[in-house]
C-alpha positions in Angstrom: 0.0 0.0 0.0 1.2 3.5 -0.9 0.2 6.4 1.3 -1.6 9.2 -0.5 -0.5 12.8 -0.1 -3.5 13.4 2.2 -2.8 10.3 4.3 0.8 11.2 4.7 0.2 14.9 5.4 -2.6 14.2 7.9 -1.1 11.4 10.0 2.6 10.7 9.2 4.4 14.0 8.5 6.3 15.9 11.2 5.7 13.2 13.9 7.4 14.0 17.1 6.5 11.0 19.2 5.3 7.6 18.0 3.9 5.2 20.6 3.6 1.5 19.5 0.9 -0.3 21.4 -2.5 1.2 22.5 -2.8 -0.7 25.8 -2.7 0.8 29.3 1.0 1.6 29.0 0.9 3.0 25.5 -2.1 5.3 26.1 -0.8 6.6 29.4 2.6 7.3 27.7 0.9 9.1 24.8 -1.3 11.2 27.2 1.7 12.2 29.4 3.8 13.1 26.4 1.0 15.5 25.2 0.7 16.9 28.7 4.4 17.6 28.9 4.8 18.8 25.3 1.4 20.3 24.3 2.7 21.5 20.9 4.1 18.2 19.9 2.6 15.7 17.4 1.9 12.3 19.2 0.8 9.3 17.2 -0.3 5.9 18.6 -0.1 2.7 16.5 -2.0 -0.5 17.3 -1.7 -3.8 15.5 -5.2 -5.0 16.4 -8.7 -3.6 16.0 -8.6 -3.3 19.9 -5.7 -3.3 22.3 -4.1 -6.6 21.3 -2.1 -7.8 24.4 -3.8 -8.0 27.8 -5.1 -4.6 28.6 -8.7 -5.6 27.8 -8.3 -9.3 28.0 -7.3 -9.6 31.7 -9.3 -10.3 34.9 -9.4 -6.6 36.1 -7.6 -7.3 39.3 -6.2 -4.3 41.3 -3.7 -6.6 43.0 -0.3 -6.3 44.5 0.7 -9.9 45.1 -0.9 -12.7 47.2 1.0 -13.9 50.3 2.2 -17.1 48.6 3.2 -15.1 45.5 5.2 -12.6 47.6 7.0 -15.6 49.3 7.7 -17.1 45.9 9.2 -13.8 44.8 11.5 -13.7 47.8 13.2 -16.8 46.5 14.5 -14.9 43.4 14.4 -11.3 44.6 15.9 -9.5 47.6 13.5 -8.2 50.3 14.2 -4.7 49.2 13.4 -5.5 45.5 10.1 -7.2 46.5 9.1 -4.2 48.7 9.9 -1.9 45.7 7.8 -4.0 43.4 4.8 -3.9 45.7 5.3 -0.2 46.2 5.3 0.3 42.5 2.1 -1.7 42.1 0.4 0.3 44.9 1.5 3.6 43.5 0.3 2.6 40.0 -3.2 1.8 41.2 -3.4 5.1 43.1 -2.2 7.0 40.1 -4.8 5.2 37.8 -7.6 6.0 40.3 -6.6 9.6 40.5 -6.2 10.0 36.8 -9.6 8.5 35.7 -11.7 8.3 38.9 -13.1 5.2 40.7 -16.6 5.5 39.2 -15.3 5.8 35.7 -13.2 2.6 35.9 -15.7 0.7 38.1 -13.2 0.4 41.0 -14.4 -1.5 44.1 -12.2 -2.5 47.0 -13.5 -5.8 48.4 -10.1 -7.2 49.3 -8.0 -9.9 47.6 -8.3 -13.4 49.2 -5.9 -16.3 48.8 -7.4 -19.7 49.1 -5.4 -22.8 50.1 -6.4 -26.2 48.7 -6.8 -29.1 51.2 -4.2 -31.4 49.6 -1.3 -28.8 49.9 -1.3 -28.1 53.7 2.4 -27.2 53.7 1.7 -24.0 51.6 -1.0 -23.0 54.0 1.1 -23.6 57.1 4.1 -21.7 55.6 1.9 -18.7 54.7 0.4 -18.6 58.2 3.9 -18.8 59.7 5.2 -16.0 57.5 2.2 -13.7 57.6 3.5 -11.6 60.6 6.9 -11.2 58.9 5.4 -10.1 55.6 3.0 -7.7 57.3 6.0 -6.1 59.0 7.9 -5.9 55.7 5.0 -4.4 53.7 3.4 -2.2 56.4 5.4 0.9 55.3 3.9 0.5 51.8 0.2 0.4 52.9 0.4 2.2 56.2 -1.3 -0.8 57.9 -0.8 -4.6 57.9 -2.1 -5.8 54.5 -2.7 -9.5 55.4 -5.3 -10.8 57.7 -7.1 -14.1 58.3 -10.7 -14.7 57.1 -13.1 -17.6 57.2 -14.5 -19.4 54.2 -17.8 -17.5 54.2 -18.5 -18.1 50.5 -18.7 -21.9 50.8 -15.8 -22.7 48.5 -15.1 -26.5 48.3 -11.9 -28.5 49.0 -10.1 -25.6 50.6 -8.8 -24.8 54.1 -11.3 -23.3 56.5 -9.3 -20.0 56.6 -7.9 -18.0 53.8 -5.6 -15.0 53.9 -7.0 -11.6 52.8 -5.0 -8.7 51.4 -7.4 -6.0 52.6 -6.2 -3.3 50.1 -6.8 -5.2 46.9 -9.7 -4.4 44.6 -11.2 -4.9 41.2 -12.1 -2.8 38.2 -13.6 -2.9 34.7 -10.8 -2.8 32.3 -13.1 -2.1 29.3 -14.3 1.1 31.0 -10.7 1.9 31.9 -9.5 1.6 28.4 -12.4 3.6 27.0 -11.6 6.4 29.4 -7.9 6.4 28.3 -9.0 6.5 24.7 -11.2 9.4 25.4 -8.4 11.3 27.1 -6.1 10.8 24.1 -8.9 11.7 21.7 -9.7 15.0 23.4 -5.9 15.7 23.7 -5.6 15.5 19.9 -3.8 12.2 19.8 -4.7 9.9 16.9 -4.8 6.1 17.5 -4.5 4.2 14.3 -5.6 0.5 14.5 -4.6 -2.3 12.2 -1.0 -1.0 11.9 1.6 -3.6 12.7 5.2 -2.3 13.1 7.9 -4.6 11.7 10.9 -2.6 12.7 12.3 0.7 14.0 15.5 1.9 12.5 17.7 4.7 13.9 18.5 7.4 11.4 20.6 9.9 13.4 17.9 12.5 13.2 15.3 10.3 14.7 13.9 6.9 13.6 12.2 5.3 10.7 9.1 3.3 11.7 8.6 0.5 9.2 5.1 -0.9 9.1 3.9 -3.8 6.9 2.8 -1.6 4.1 4.5 1.8 4.6 7.1 3.7 6.6 7.5 7.1 8.1 9.9 9.2 10.2 9.5 10.0 13.9 11.7 11.9 16.2 11.2 9.5 19.1 9.6 6.1 19.3 8.2 4.3 22.4 7.6 0.6 22.4 4.7 -0.4 24.7 3.8 -3.8 23.3 4.6 -5.9 26.5 4.3 -9.6 25.5 4.9 -8.9 21.8 8.0 -6.7 22.5 10.8 -9.1 21.6 10.1 -8.5 17.9 11.1 -4.9 18.2 13.5 -5.3 21.1 15.7 -8.3 20.4 18.3 -7.3 23.0 15.8 -7.3 25.9 14.7 -10.4 27.8 10.9 -10.5 27.4 8.9 -13.8 27.1 5.3 -13.9 26.0 2.9 -15.7 28.4 -0.6 -16.5 27.4 -3.3 -16.3 30.1 -6.6 -18.3 29.4 -9.8 -17.0 30.9 -13.5 -18.0 31.0 -16.6 -16.4 32.3 -19.9 -17.9 33.4 -23.4 -16.9 32.4 -25.2 -14.9 35.1 -25.7 -16.8 38.4 -28.9 -16.0 40.3 -28.2 -15.0 43.9 -24.4 -15.0 43.5 -22.9 -13.9 46.9 -19.2 -14.2 46.0 -17.6 -10.7 46.1 -13.9 -9.9 45.8 -10.8 -11.1 44.0 -9.5 -14.5 44.8 -6.2 -16.3 44.1 -4.7 -19.7 44.8 -1.6 -21.7 43.9 0.9 -18.8 44.1 -1.4 -16.6 41.9 -1.5 -19.0 39.0 -5.3 -19.2 39.4 -7.5 -16.3 40.0 -11.2 -15.5 39.9 -13.7 -12.7 40.8 -17.3 -11.6 40.6 -18.5 -9.4 37.8 -22.1 -8.7 36.7 -23.4 -11.6 38.7 -20.9 -13.9 37.0 -17.7 -15.6 37.9 -14.7 -14.8 35.8 -12.0 -17.4 36.2 -8.5 -17.6 34.7 -5.1 -19.2 35.0 -3.5 -22.6 34.7 -0.5 -21.4 32.8 1.7 -23.5 35.2 0.1 -26.7 33.8 2.0 -26.3 30.5 4.5 -23.4 30.7 6.1 -24.2 27.4 2.9 -24.2 25.4 1.8 -20.9 27.0 5.0 -19.1 25.9 3.3 -18.0 22.8 2.0 -14.8 21.1 -0.9 -16.8 19.6 -4.3 -16.3 21.1 -6.4 -19.4 21.9 -7.3 -22.1 24.4 -6.0 -25.5 25.1 -8.0 -28.5 26.5 -5.6 -29.2 29.3 -6.1 -25.7 30.8 -9.8 -25.2 30.0 -10.7 -28.7 31.4 -8.9 -27.9 34.6 -10.6 -24.4 34.9 -14.0 -26.0 34.5 -13.2 -28.8 37.0 -12.0 -26.3 39.6 -15.0 -24.0 38.9 -17.4 -26.9 39.7 -15.5 -28.5 42.6 -14.0 -25.5 44.4 -15.5 -22.2 43.4 -19.2 -23.2 42.9 -19.6 -26.7 44.3 -23.1 -28.2 44.0 -24.2 -25.6 41.5 -25.0 -26.0 37.8 -23.1 -23.3 35.8 -22.8 -22.6 32.1 -19.8 -21.0 30.4 -20.7 -18.0 28.4 -17.3 -16.9 26.9 -13.6 -17.9 26.7 -10.6 -15.8 25.7 -6.9 -15.3 26.2 -4.5 -12.5 26.7 -0.7 -12.2 26.1 1.4 -11.0 29.0 5.1 -10.1 29.1 7.3 -11.9 31.7 10.9 -12.6 32.4 13.4 -13.8 35.0 12.8 -10.6 37.0 9.5 -9.1 37.8 10.6 -5.5 37.6 9.3 -3.8 34.4 11.8 -2.7 31.8 11.5 1.1 31.4 14.6 2.4 29.6 16.1 4.3 26.7 17.3 1.7 24.1 19.0 4.3 21.8 18.9 8.0 21.1 15.4 7.7 19.5 14.0 4.5 20.9 12.5 3.9 24.5 10.5 1.0 25.9 8.1 0.3 28.8 7.5 -3.5 28.8 7.6 -6.8 30.8 4.8 -6.0 33.3 4.9 -9.6 34.7 1.1 -10.1 34.8 0.6 -7.0 36.9 -0.3 -4.6 34.0 -3.5 -3.2 35.6 -1.5 -2.2 38.7 1.7 -1.1 36.9 0.6 0.1 33.5 -0.4 3.7 34.3 2.8 4.4 36.2 5.0 2.6 33.7 3.4 4.7 30.9 4.1 7.9 32.9 7.7 6.8 33.5 8.2 6.0 29.9 7.0 9.5 28.8 9.4 11.0 31.3 12.4 9.5 29.5 12.1 12.4 27.0 14.1 15.4 28.1 
């Protein structure tokens, strides 16, 4: 495809900042760039018809790490690094709420609850043993002890009688969140072009050439915010895609479950939404197969989700599945996001480690701040 004079003149001439990826990081970056540089030309490119990674394909958890997940992180990160990670997640949610407003994004704070299955008593015992230490470690972040014991008031099956609640966790509607971010960009004069897949970014000395499938153009600065898809444009960075499979039930009359729930070190997660149960996870059943940028479902994970839904989450209830989908996260050996300048004209904000809702707004803001 060749660009017409009108197309080139309207969208691709004199571009100051190009943001690749229209998810939570990309749109926050674009909005902050326009706020900092109001006379600049900011362009957002998106490969899909909607944000294509995980920004609208996730579970909508405003979470900071369940107790078993924090303990797992302490095996590969220092205590200081873990506290910094949790602080960043907490700050990210507060920034998102301040930027868009709780009502706009459907934010509700019902707590995040970690369940412990009956056949793994050692994990339960270890978390109970470590709860006081982790509360002391994380108290400076939240101002209070985040973790507390709660009883199984929702009637979950095959789990320990008590679960551990993170009282500051919440949930939100990521569709509403992304709509609000799109509106902010629109009213700031930032075009978002969908269906544009970028193949490469080449440094020119005066800026960069953005090479899309059918055309190319020049931009003074380029910001990569494609998270799980980033290795294509950032071959020197360690970013692995990680697919997350999700299902949602049809409405359930009289559903009393309220809050966000995790088990098995955060590899499974579910919540209430619109009198339904949204349930995802199971990536740990087949790590290798889920290291993919291909959307889709697999029987091994979907069958396990359905079994756990019927035996643990909603025992003795007949439920029907309404919809299934998947999202692509960006992960790596470290959970700290990569926010850095790659070259004179190229910056990136990627590898959100499955915590994109909590981290995305802050990472987008930090990415925009890399410009002098």
